[in-house]
N, C-alpha and C positions, 0 to 999 in steps of 0.2 A: 504494500500500500504506500502510495506517495504521500509523504507528510509535508512536502514543500508547499508553502503558501505562496500564491501569486500576490504581488503587491496590489493593493487597492488604491483608489484615488486619495485616501487620507494618508497614505504612506509616502507621498511625494511632498516636498516643501512647496509652499505657496510663493507667488511672485515676490511679495515683500520679504519673505524669509530668504529667498535666493539672492535678492539684491543686497540684503544685510550680510550674507555669507561672503559675497564678492567684495563688498566695501571693507570688511574686516580682514581680508586676505593680505598677509604681508607680501612684499615683493616690489616690483618696479612700478606699480600703479595701474597696470593694464586692467586688472580685475575691477578696481575702483572706477576706472573710466567706463568699463562695460556696464557697471551697476547704475551709472548716471545717464545712460543713453536711452533713447526711445527703443522699445521692443515691440515686435509683432508676434502675437501668440500663434502657435500651431496646435493642431489637435492631438499631437503626440506628447504633450507635457513639455514642449520646448519653446524657445523664443528665438527669433532672428533679431539680431542687434542692428539698429539703424542709427547712424550711417556706418559705412565701411571706414576703416582707419588705415591710411597708407595703402589703399587698394586691397587690404585683407578684409575678409568678411568673417563674422563671428556668429555662432549659434550657442545658446545656453540651454542645456538639457537638465531637467530635474532627474535625479537618481533616487531610487528608494532609499530612505534613511535621511540623514542630514548632510547631504552632499549634492553638488552639481558638477556637471561636466561642461567644460568650455571647449568648443570645436572651432579651430581657426583654419581658414582656407586662404591660400595665397592667390594672387591675381591670375586670371587666365586658366583656371582649373588646375593649378599646380598642386603642391603638396598640402596634405591635411595633417594638422597636429591637434591632439586633444590632451586635456589634463583634468584631474579632479580637484575640486576646491571643497574644503569642509571636512 
């Protein structure tokens, strides 16, 4: 019998919580910058960050628990980098 529970909607952080996690992240300030930008919500518990920064685009994804994933894409469909915050 599989006892692994699938995460429900309440298992993902809300937008305000995600923004707070990003603002509180130590580092070079990119996460804080992302937190202060306009976001466009998607149906999969993620947000597209508007505008791009230096040609790079960003997506913020809620992850079950108290973390978020930031996905960075370079211009022209180049490389993709992602990291967890929280």
